[in-house]
PAVO-315394 format. One record per residue (C-alpha): residue in one letter; y, x, z. Coordinates in steps of 0.05 Angstrom, whole numbers, padded with zeros to 5 digits, always signed. Layout:
residues N
aYXZ ...
***
This chain:
residues 918
m+02120+02001+02847 k+02081+01975+02787 h+02015+01977+02825 v+02047+01944+02885 g+02070+01885+02842 v+02001+01876+02811 l+01968+01880+02880 s+02016+01827+02907 f+02000+01780+02848 l+01925+01787+02860 m+01932+01772+02934 i+01974+01709+02920 w+01923+01685+02868 v+01865+01694+02916 v+01901+01655+02971 v+01919+01598+02925 s+01850+01593+02894 r+01817+01594+02963 t+01865+01539+02986 c+01849+01495+02925 l+01775+01504+02935 v+01780+01484+03007 g+01827+01425+02994 c+01787+01396+02935 k+01719+01403+02968 k+01679+01337+02969 p+01673+01311+03041 v+01605+01314+03073 s+01611+01243+03100 v+01658+01185+03101 n+01664+01133+03156 v+01675+01059+03146 g+01685+01013+03205 v+01652+00945+03211 v+01676+00893+03262 f+01640+00827+03268 s+01600+00784+03316 f+01528+00807+03315 d+01498+00745+03348 s+01526+00691+03303 v+01502+00650+03244 i+01540+00695+03196 g+01530+00759+03235 r+01454+00753+03239 a+01451+00752+03163 a+01509+00800+03150 k+01485+00858+03195 p+01418+00871+03160 a+01450+00859+03092 m+01503+00912+03105 e+01451+00960+03132 a+01410+00950+03070 a+01472+00963+03027 n+01487+01027+03067 s+01417+01051+03055 d+01419+01035+02980 i+01485+01071+02971 n+01461+01135+03005 e+01397+01133+02963 t+01434+01123+02897 p+01452+01191+02866 t+01503+01162+02817 i+01552+01143+02872 l+01581+01188+02927 n+01534+01242+02907 g+01533+01292+02964 t+01574+01249+03011 d+01541+01208+03066 f+01567+01137+03072 n+01568+01117+03145 l+01580+01047+03174 i+01607+01047+03245 m+01592+00977+03271 a+01625+00943+03330 d+01609+00875+03360 a+01668+00827+03367 n+01627+00779+03410 c+01662+00719+03378 n+01724+00735+03419 a+01792+00752+03391 f+01811+00798+03448 l+01745+00837+03450 g+01745+00840+03374 t+01813+00872+03373 i+01792+00924+03425 e+01730+00941+03385 a+01773+00948+03323 y+01817+00999+03360 q+01756+01039+03380 v+01729+01039+03310 i+01796+01062+03280 e+01798+01121+03329 q+01738+01150+03292 e+01781+01161+03230 v+01751+01107+03186 v+01779+01101+03116 a+01767+01025+03112 i+01746+00968+03156 i+01696+00914+03137 g+01707+00847+03171 p+01721+00814+03216 q+01687+00748+03201 s+01734+00709+03247 s+01801+00690+03217 s+01834+00694+03286 i+01810+00766+03296 a+01828+00782+03224 h+01900+00763+03237 m+01905+00813+03294 v+01866+00869+03261 s+01906+00860+03196 s+01969+00878+03234 i+01935+00942+03259 a+01909+00958+03189 n+01979+00949+03160 s+02008+00998+03210 l+01954+01051+03200 q+01947+01037+03124 v+01872+01025+03130 p+01845+00974+03079 l+01813+00914+03113 v+01760+00880+03070 s+01731+00815+03098 y+01670+00779+03073 a+01678+00718+03119 a+01750+00706+03140 t+01771+00647+03096 d+01838+00629+03126 p+01886+00620+03067 s+01945+00649+03105 l+01912+00718+03106 s+01930+00724+03032 a+02004+00725+03050 k+02046+00786+03034 q+02051+00797+03109 f+01981+00829+03105 p+01983+00875+03044 f+01921+00915+03065 f+01877+00853+03073 v+01826+00841+03017 r+01776+00784+03014 t+01707+00786+02981 v+01694+00713+02997 q+01728+00652+02968 s+01790+00629+03006 d+01793+00561+03039 s+01850+00544+02991 s+01798+00542+02936 q+01749+00503+02978 m+01800+00451+02999 n+01819+00441+02926 v+01746+00423+02912 m+01742+00378+02973 a+01806+00340+02953 s+01778+00333+02883 l+01715+00302+02912 v+01756+00251+02950 d+01796+00236+02887 f+01732+00233+02844 y+01706+00175+02886 g+01774+00142+02891 w+01786+00142+02966 k+01858+00140+02990 e+01851+00148+03065 v+01814+00206+03097 i+01800+00233+03167 g+01796+00308+03179 i+01760+00339+03239 y+01774+00413+03251 v+01770+00466+03304 d+01838+00484+03333 d+01845+00557+03313 d+01874+00595+03255 y+01813+00581+03212 g+01814+00506+03226 r+01888+00493+03226 n+01905+00532+03164 g+01845+00506+03127 i+01861+00433+03142 s+01934+00447+03124 a+01911+00470+03055 l+01869+00407+03049 n+01930+00365+03068 d+01970+00397+03011 e+01914+00384+02961 l+01907+00311+02982 d+01982+00301+02976 r+01978+00326+02904 r+01926+00273+02890 m+01969+00217+02919 v+01922+00203+02978 k+01956+00152+03021 a+01938+00177+03091 f+01904+00238+03121 y+01889+00232+03195 k+01876+00298+03230 f+01834+00305+03294 s+01826+00373+03327 l+01772+00400+03372 p+01781+00455+03424 l+01757+00524+03405 n+01698+00520+03453 f+01688+00446+03448 m+01635+00408+03487 q+01594+00347+03469 s+01642+00302+03509 d+01700+00327+03466 i+01664+00306+03403 v+01646+00237+03429 a+01718+00224+03452 l+01745+00247+03384 l+01697+00203+03345 e+01711+00142+03388 e+01785+00151+03376 s+01776+00158+03301 k+01738+00092+03298 l+01802+00055+03318 i+01834+00068+03250 g+01811+00042+03184 p+01786+00101+03142 r+01712+00117+03143 v+01715+00181+03101 y+01707+00243+03145 i+01717+00316+03126 v+01690+00365+03178 h+01717+00436+03178 v+01690+00475+03238 n+01653+00540+03250 p+01578+00544+03235 d+01540+00504+03288 p+01464+00510+03290 q+01461+00449+03337 l+01499+00405+03288 r+01532+00373+03348 i+01584+00332+03310 f+01532+00297+03268 a+01486+00287+03327 a+01543+00252+03364 a+01560+00211+03302 e+01489+00187+03298 m+01489+00169+03371 l+01553+00128+03360 q+01522+00094+03299 m+01571+00127+03253 m+01519+00152+03203 t+01511+00083+03172 s+01526+00059+03101 s+01598+00044+03121 y+01614+00118+03131 v+01624+00178+03086 w+01615+00249+03113 f+01638+00312+03077 a+01630+00383+03105 t+01660+00448+03082 d+01615+00509+03069 w+01602+00519+03144 l+01547+00467+03138 s+01512+00499+03079 t+01516+00566+03115 t+01484+00536+03177 i+01430+00501+03137 d+01413+00562+03096 s+01404+00602+03161 f+01351+00554+03188 a+01280+00577+03188 p+01233+00531+03149 m+01203+00503+03214 n+01272+00482+03237 r+01287+00438+03177 t+01272+00375+03217 a+01342+00384+03246 l+01368+00359+03179 r+01349+00288+03198 v+01417+00277+03229 l+01450+00299+03164 q+01423+00241+03122 g+01474+00227+03067 v+01522+00283+03083 v+01556+00317+03024 g+01576+00390+03030 l+01599+00451+02992 r+01565+00518+02981 q+01597+00578+02947 h+01564+00584+02879 i+01521+00645+02868 p+01497+00653+02796 e+01423+00666+02787 s+01407+00739+02771 s+01351+00789+02775 q+01390+00829+02828 k+01394+00767+02872 k+01319+00751+02863 d+01299+00823+02879 f+01342+00824+02942 m+01315+00758+02967 s+01244+00784+02957 r+01265+00846+02996 w+01294+00802+03050 r+01229+00765+03060 k+01193+00831+03068 m+01244+00851+03121 q+01230+00785+03156 h+01155+00799+03158 k+01169+00867+03188 g+01212+00835+03242 l+01275+00870+03218 v+01312+00805+03204 k+01317+00745+03250 s+01354+00698+03203 e+01348+00668+03134 l+01394+00696+03082 n+01458+00657+03070 v+01518+00665+03023 y+01557+00707+03073 g+01499+00756+03076 l+01503+00766+03001 c+01579+00774+03006 a+01571+00825+03061 y+01523+00866+03018 d+01572+00865+02960 t+01630+00883+03006 v+01596+00948+03027 w+01585+00965+02954 t+01658+00948+02938 i+01681+00999+02990 a+01631+01051+02965 h+01653+01044+02892 s+01726+01051+02913 i+01713+01113+02955 d+01673+01144+02899 k+01732+01134+02851 y+01780+01159+02904 i+01740+01224+02912 k+01730+01234+02837 d+01805+01230+02828 g+01812+01291+02873 n+01840+01256+02934 n+01827+01280+03005 f+01815+01239+03068 t+01871+01262+03113 f+01902+01229+03173 s+01969+01240+03206 s+01998+01220+03273 s+02046+01162+03278 g+02112+01180+03309 k+02122+01110+03336 l+02055+01111+03371 n+02066+01180+03401 n+02134+01159+03429 t+02104+01097+03462 n+02092+01104+03537 t+02020+01079+03536 s+01983+01139+03563 q+01926+01098+03591 l+01913+01063+03524 h+01910+01130+03487 l+01945+01101+03426 e+01961+01172+03405 k+01889+01176+03380 l+01905+01125+03326 k+01925+01161+03262 v+01952+01137+03196 f+01906+01144+03136 d+01948+01182+03085 g+01908+01157+03025 g+01904+01084+03047 a+01949+01057+02992 i+01911+01095+02939 l+01843+01070+02965 l+01870+00999+02968 e+01890+01005+02895 h+01819+01028+02877 i+01791+00969+02915 m+01835+00920+02877 n+01812+00951+02811 t+01739+00947+02829 s+01694+00911+02780 f+01618+00911+02782 s+01559+00864+02780 g+01535+00848+02850 l+01489+00799+02885 t+01543+00745+02883 g+01559+00756+02810 q+01616+00795+02779 v+01658+00825+02835 r+01732+00832+02817 f+01797+00813+02851 s+01859+00773+02834 q+01931+00793+02847 d+01931+00756+02914 r+01875+00803+02938 n+01821+00748+02936 i+01756+00754+02898 v+01757+00716+02833 t+01722+00651+02849 s+01657+00632+02815 g+01661+00559+02838 y+01622+00516+02887 d+01557+00478+02890 v+01561+00405+02913 i+01501+00392+02958 n+01473+00327+02987 i+01424+00322+03044 d+01372+00267+03034 k+01306+00259+03070 m+01313+00326+03106 a+01321+00363+03039 v+01381+00395+03007 h+01396+00373+02936 t+01448+00403+02889 v+01483+00343+02856 g+01535+00382+02817 y+01580+00442+02809 w+01654+00456+02811 s+01694+00508+02773 d+01768+00517+02764 i+01759+00514+02689 f+01713+00454+02680 g+01720+00415+02745 f+01658+00376+02765 s+01595+00382+02722 v+01520+00375+02729 s+01509+00444+02698 p+01525+00511+02729 p+01593+00539+02708 e+01563+00601+02674 t+01524+00556+02626 l+01588+00521+02603 r+01623+00582+02576 g+01647+00570+02506 t+01653+00495+02514 k+01718+00457+02514 k+01758+00460+02578 s+01774+00392+02609 h+01797+00364+02676 s+01800+00293+02652 k+01768+00243+02700 l+01726+00216+02643 d+01694+00284+02634 q+01680+00296+02708 k+01607+00285+02726 l+01563+00290+02788 g+01491+00271+02799 n+01469+00212+02841 v+01488+00219+02914 t+01450+00187+02971 w+01501+00167+03023 p+01491+00155+03098 g+01445+00096+03108 g+01403+00116+03048 k+01443+00078+02996 t+01464+00105+02928 k+01521+00057+02919 t+01587+00091+02933 p+01613+00067+03001 r+01680+00031+03005 g+01705+00085+03051 w+01747+00042+03097 v+01744-00019+03141 i+01800-00067+03154 a+01777-00083+03224 d+01715-00089+03267 d+01693-00130+03327 e+01725-00080+03374 r+01792-00082+03338 p+01799-00145+03297 l+01854-00156+03247 i+01917-00182+03281 v+01944-00237+03237 g+02013-00265+03250 v+02021-00340+03240 p+02089-00376+03239 h+02095-00427+03295 r+02131-00482+03256 a+02169-00540+03285 s+02168-00581+03221 f+02121-00590+03162 v+02065-00572+03210 d+02013-00593+03158 f+02020-00522+03130 v+02005-00486+03195 t+02006-00508+03267 e+01974-00499+03335 l+01931-00559+03354 n+01954-00588+03420 g+01916-00562+03480 t+01864-00524+03440 h+01900-00459+03421 k+01868-00468+03353 i+01909-00454+03290 a+01900-00504+03233 g+01935-00525+03169 y+01934-00519+03094 c+01951-00444+03093 i+01897-00431+03145 d+01845-00468+03104 v+01862-00427+03042 f+01858-00362+03082 t+01790-00377+03114 e+01760-00401+03048 a+01786-00339+03012 l+01755-00293+03064 k+01687-00321+03043 f+01696-00287+02976 v+01715-00219+03006 p+01653-00175+02999 y+01655-00150+03071 n+01665-00177+03140 v+01736-00181+03165 p+01742-00199+03239 y+01811-00227+03253 k+01853-00257+03308 f+01911-00304+03298 e+01975-00293+03338 l+02033-00343+03335 f+02102-00320+03316 g+02159-00364+03341 d+02170-00413+03399 g+02149-00476+03362 r+02215-00511+03377 s+02248-00488+03312 n+02222-00455+03250 p+02217-00379+03257 n+02252-00328+03214 y+02202-00308+03161 n+02238-00242+03146 g+02226-00224+03218 l+02152-00241+03212 v+02145-00197+03150 k+02182-00139+03184 m+02132-00141+03242 i+02078-00123+03191 a+02119-00064+03167 d+02129-00043+03240 n+02053-00045+03251 v+02057-00102+03302 f+02016-00146+03257 d+01963-00124+03207 a+01975-00185+03163 a+02011-00252+03162 v+01985-00320+03139 g+02028-00381+03127 d+02078-00411+03081 i+02109-00343+03065 a+02149-00343+03001 i+02143-00280+02958 v+02215-00258+02949 k+02245-00191+02930 n+02268-00165+02998 r+02200-00180+03028 t+02160-00144+02974 e+02199-00081+02992 m+02168-00082+03062 v+02097-00107+03052 d+02045-00122+02998 f+02029-00194+02980 s+01965-00225+02954 q+01961-00266+02891 p+02002-00330+02903 y+01958-00387+02925 v+02015-00437+02916 t+02062-00436+02857 t+02129-00460+02882 g+02204-00455+02871 l+02268-00488+02893 v+02275-00561+02870 i+02323-00618+02882 v+02300-00682+02917 a+02344-00744+02916 p+02339-00820+02923 i+02312-00857+02863 h+02307-00929+02839 d+02260-00966+02792 t+02285-00979+02721 k+02222-01011+02693 t+02253-01082+02693 s+02302-01066+02637 a+02308-01121+02584 w+02305-01069+02528 v+02247-01029+02556 f+02204-01049+02495 l+02248-01005+02451 k+02235-00941+02491 p+02167-00921+02463 f+02200-00901+02396 t+02261-00860+02381 a+02315-00890+02337 d+02291-00849+02278 m+02221-00875+02288 w+02246-00948+02290 c+02288-00939+02227 m+02231-00907+02188 t+02182-00961+02210 a+02230-01017+02189 g+02244-00983+02123 g+02170-00978+02111 f+02162-01054+02117 f+02216-01067+02065 i+02190-01015+02017 i+02120-01042+02021 a+02147-01113+02010 v+02181-01092+01945 v+02122-01050+01919 i+02071-01104+01933 w+02115-01157+01898 i+02120-01112+01837 l+02046-01099+01835 e+02025-01172+01848 h+02079-01211+01811 r+02042-01213+01743 v+01973-01228+01769 n+01983-01266+01835 d+02012-01337+01833 a+02030-01330+01907 f+02084-01280+01887 r+02115-01324+01832 g+02163-01382+01833 p+02237-01391+01847 p+02275-01328+01869 r+02286-01353+01940 r+02213-01368+01948 q+02193-01301+01921 l+02242-01265+01969 v+02214-01303+02029 t+02143-01289+02007 m+02159-01214+02001 v+02188-01208+02071 m+02138-01252+02106 f+02079-01218+02073 s+02104-01148+02093 f+02118-01163+02166 s+02056-01207+02175 t+02013-01146+02159 l+02033-01122+02228 f+01993-01179+02258 k+01942-01186+02202 t+01959-01260+02193 n+01988-01260+02122 q+01965-01320+02080 e+01974-01285+02013 e+01920-01240+01988 t+01929-01181+01942 v+01894-01187+01874 s+01911-01124+01836 t+01873-01060+01847 l+01936-01019+01858 g+01962-01070+01908 r+01898-01067+01948 l+01901-00991+01949 v+01971-00991+01976 m+01952-01043+02029 v+01893-01002+02054 v+01937-00941+02067 w+01993-00984+02097 l+01946-01020+02145 f+01917-00953+02168 l+01988-00928+02183 l+02003-00992+02221 m+01940-00986+02262 v+01958-00916+02286 i+02031-00934+02300 t+02015-00998+02338 s+01962-00963+02381 s+02011-00908+02399 y+02066-00958+02413 t+02021-00998+02459 a+01998-00937+02498 n+02068-00911+02508 l+02097-00978+02527 t+02041-00988+02578 s+02058-00921+02609 i+02132-00939+02613 l+02119-01007+02644 t+02071-00981+02696 v+02104-00916+02719 q+02166-00913+02762 q+02226-00883+02728 l+02272-00837+02767 s+02346-00852+02764 s+02399-00812+02800 p+02471-00790+02786 i+02445-00719+02797 t+02413-00691+02735 g+02400-00619+02757 i+02426-00559+02795 d+02488-00553+02750 s+02512-00624+02765 l+02497-00613+02839 i+02540-00550+02839 a+02596-00584+02799 n+02604-00641+02849 r+02631-00632+02920 w+02574-00670+02953 p+02539-00640+03014 i+02471-00609+03002 g+02414-00606+03053 y+02367-00547+03065 q+02310-00531+03112 v+02323-00487+03172 g+02287-00420+03164 s+02281-00426+03088 f+02308-00374+03040 a+02342-00432+03004 y+02405-00424+03046 g+02414-00352+03024 y+02400-00369+02952 l+02449-00427+02949 s+02505-00390+02985 e+02497-00320+02958 t+02467-00329+02889 l+02496-00396+02867 n+02561-00385+02906 i+02560-00454+02938 h+02609-00457+02995 k+02573-00455+03062 s+02612-00515+03087 r+02574-00558+03037 l+02506-00536+03063 v+02476-00580+03117 k+02416-00554+03157 l+02359-00601+03168 h+02300-00590+03215 s+02246-00640+03197 p+02222-00689+03144 e+02250-00745+03187 e+02319-00713+03183 y+02309-00706+03107 e+02297-00781+03101 t+02355-00801+03146 a+02405-00755+03110 l+02384-00779+03041 r+02387-00852+03060 l+02457-00844+03090 g+02483-00811+03028 p+02543-00765+03020 d+02593-00819+03038 n+02563-00837+03105 g+02551-00769+03136 g+02487-00754+03098 v+02473-00711+03038 a+02470-00725+02963 a+02407-00683+02954 i+02363-00633+02988 v+02344-00565+02959 d+02278-00538+02984 e+02214-00506+02960 l+02169-00549+02917 a+02110-00546+02966 y+02152-00575+03023 v+02181-00628+02978 e+02112-00649+02954 l+02089-00657+03026 f+02153-00697+03041 l+02142-00742+02980 s+02067-00752+02995 k+02088-00801+03050 r+02150-00831+03018 t+02162-00866+02952 d+02237-00878+02953 f+02254-00807+02935 g+02237-00762+02877 i+02246-00693+02846 i+02305-00686+02798 g+02295-00641+02739 q+02252-00578+02739 p+02246-00522+02791 f+02305-00475+02780 t+02271-00415+02812 k+02201-00389+02805 s+02163-00361+02864 g+02099-00371+02904 w+02067-00366+02972 g+02021-00309+02989 f+01988-00273+03047 a+02026-00211+03071 f+01992-00144+03086 e+02012-00074+03102 r+02035-00030+03044 d+01977-00005+03000 s+01927-00048+03038 a+01862-00054+03000 l+01851-00122+03032 a+01911-00149+02993 v+01875-00133+02928 d+01809-00163+02952 m+01844-00226+02977 s+01879-00233+02909 t+01812-00232+02875 a+01785-00282+02926 i+01843-00330+02912 l+01830-00327+02838 k+01757-00344+02851 l+01779-00402+02895 s+01821-00428+02837 e+01765-00419+02786 t+01715-00457+02829 g+01764-00514+02841 k+01763-00504+02917 l+01837-00487+02918 q+01853-00553+02884 e+01809-00591+02933 i+01846-00561+02993 h+01913-00578+02960 a+01892-00650+02948 q+01867-00657+03019 w+01936-00640+03048 f+01986-00661+02994 c+01956-00724+02962 k+01949-00774+03018 m+01989-00825+02977 g+01976-00795+02909 c+01997-00726+02887 p+02073-00723+02879 g+02065-00673+02824 e+02023-00723+02784 r+02072-00780+02798 r+02129-00736+02776 a+02093-00715+02712 k+02081-00788+02696 s+02152-00810+02713 e+02182-00781+02650 p+02140-00804+02591 n+02161-00776+02524 q+02186-00822+02469 l+02145-00820+02405 q+02181-00778+02353 l+02181-00786+02278 i+02155-00716+02271 s+02090-00738+02304 f+02075-00786+02246 w+02107-00753+02186 g+02039-00736+02157 l+02018-00809+02157 y+02084-00832+02127 l+02079-00778+02074 l+02008-00799+02055 c+02028-00872+02051 g+02091-00856+02010 v+02054-00812+01960 i+02000-00865+01948 t+02051-00921+01942 l+02094-00881+01894 a+02033-00863+01853 a+02011-00936+01848 l+02082-00956+01826 i+02085-00902+01773 i+02016-00921+01746 f+02038-00994+01742 i+02103-00977+01704 l+02067-00931+01655 r+02016-00986+01642 m+02072-01036+01629 v+02108-00987+01582 r+02044-00977+01543 q+02032-01052+01536 y+02104-01065+01515 s+02101-01008+01465 r+02038-01037+01435 y+02070-01105+01431 r+02132-01078+01396 r+02091-01039+01345 r+02056-01102+01324 q+02122-01137+01315 r+02149-01080+01271 k+02091-01087+01224 l+02108-01160+01211 h+02185-01153+01206 r+02228-01096+01180 p+02299-01088+01205 s+02349-01121+01155 s+02418-01102+01180 s+02457-01048+01217 v+02480-01098+01269 q+02409-01108+01291 t+02404-01032+01298 t+02464-01027+01344 t+02440-01082+01390 r+02369-01058+01391 c+02373-01016+01456 s+02401-01071+01501 q+02356-01122+01470 v+02295-01077+01481 i+02312-01070+01555 f+02322-01144+01563 n+02258-01159+01525 f+02221-01107+01568 f+02240-01141+01633 d+02221-01208+01603 f+02155-01177+01583 i+02142-01152+01654 d+02160-01219+01683 e+02106-01254+01642 k+02039-01267+01674 e+01982-01224+01653 e+01947-01282+01620 a+02009-01299+01578 i+02012-01227+01552 k+01939-01229+01531 k+01952-01295+01493 m+02011-01265+01456 f+01967-01207+01433 m+01915-01256+01407 q+01968-01298+01370 c+01996-01236+01337 e+01928-01222+01308 i+01916-01294+01284 n+01987-01316+01265 p+02029-01264+01228 v+02094-01300+01244 p+02123-01267+01305 e+02143-01306+01364 t+02195-01284+01413 p+02164-01288+01482 t+02199-01335+01528 s+02193-01338+01602 s+02151-01396+01623 t+02172-01389+01694 t+02237-01359+01718 
***
């Protein structure tokens, strides 16, 4: 029994060991399917590239050593149905992975098959962003997704500041989903409008022409073309035929264009002539020795006739894709995994005997191989090959190319880290990351037409579709805008401003006027503005007030007329008033001037009394002389002359003050006597509201809504008026005779009304602030350019000339109104002169008094030397006596004082000075 147990153990060990050796044996060969279109721009480069990769893998001993790597290729013939059939046939041969397909439409169908059979599907050319969805877990991409490319394309549009774009795409999964990604990116950058135009899958030249003709009917001139590679460049050939490759247009192309161009043989480069100025993208491939060696090898293959196409980016990606599968399979085998397949119960139970679906088997190790693919990292021809979590290759950026003079120029690069730069992304490693617009740089681009100046990117209109401009058909105040009788010509002040402003717009704007309204009554301006918002009109020109509710619907230009609601009422002339001569000065000014005359009279009398006989004599005579001398200085006819130095100094300053005051008085009085003064019981909007008088307003004006809704004036007080003639009649009748007390209207209308009438005037100041502008569609670039043009009109004086031509036929009302309320001269305007005169006068008076005190003190000292005080009584009366003697001393003439000093020196007996003249 013991030997039997040992023998049984040995037999089991042999069986198990044999089974492990068989199960872990390295496979002789491994099959990988390849589905793509052989005869296509991408396929002609991809097929020899993958064959070269297959050969290199089998010749490299460090990878799959002992296992042949076989590519089983099938031609999809650029057809989704045929491509799917070919994929089925390839999968029947127990392939462990599928490379391709290059078509996104075929990739969608094959991905569903790959999911069911758990066969990794690795594409080097299917760029549809939706393939990265979780719906296709076995789909891996070794080329950059269109989501990355559209991010770059939207950044290009934003870099140059365009806000309206046209997209042309082919109507399949590749085109629709790519353009949808572009739409999302443009929305993120606040692009105003993105117009999408689709082409049939197998489009003809007539389809392109029809699409381009339709696109010309809208304003944008920035085109983004996203189609399949087209060696005939039919879209650009049609654009050139339609004269759409001029300096007014901008053309962008996704990487299909660079792929097409790179595939051209050198002798076919003349086809680039139709691409003058086009800007495109090319997937960035860093320079490396591997890439240079392979390109040299490619040229040798061309010389041997093994390759019919130039090498493009997709060829390099195809080469790296084969190596990606090979590295993954090598890791799969080294981990001890076997390539086993099992039948699918669902397929076996399906009654499809003629399709032989039972031959399709599930790859048991598909999930493990997919994980190895996702963990792949090696240096390939396209750079470092590694994958992100969404099963896309980690992007290395894009080249921005520009075609000029049949040559392709690289004008910049894009990377997710640095944005746009003029240096390759790999050279910027270690520098500061920045996506600021200030740090974004691109080289000089030559645009269609051969110009380097960035095109505007849009047109407002052209000769085939001119700008439709709505014009109000007014029944009154037709000087602003009207239709000339029998000519169908639109004329008026607003039209003149519009046509003159267009001369300053830096591009041609064809336009066509269309009347709005019946001409029998003024139209509703809110309705006119709404027709712009409803795209009936492209713009509106006329006396359109810029008010809040209208700015919510359209954009307005800079106001070309500053206006606001004002009150117009009857006036009468008050210039015949008997007391009009008092109006130039305020009461304070009159009081100060009169006081100045009396002060000067007193000061001059004090300064001149001792030295000037004209200021001496009886008190009555001296008083008359003082007053007459002072007031006669006003007319420079005074008979008395000043003798003292201080008196002359005071007179010089006083006469200068009088010269300034009299000149100002004369000027202001002249203004008052020659300008009509407004007089009305209405002083402003508050007094108009407080009274119960009827108020007139113009039909169609926003004044009605403002008065009734904002100022809460009862609607029964508001009287509608249709014309200037009705204005005049209602004002002349007055509130007591069925007329109105005043009319509230916009300043511009009132000025036109007053330009032909002088019996009415504006009361007070405008109580609202607004203006007239030209209305345009929301976000219209023409609104900005017209605003700039209006400012230039104002700076050159042309705007004022047009205003004077229409509003100043009897003198500008604004000027008459400004002159009708002259300001009275205030004391504050002359306080400096009065201060100067007062300081000098006071200084002269102080100097005179100090001089007198000194002379009197000297005189008293001489007396003390001759007589000593003899009694206390004299001491007590000394102060009053001194003051009395001091005034007597001052009253003496200067000559008498000098004689007293001389007598004191000769005769020691003192003499009490007596007044010779009192």
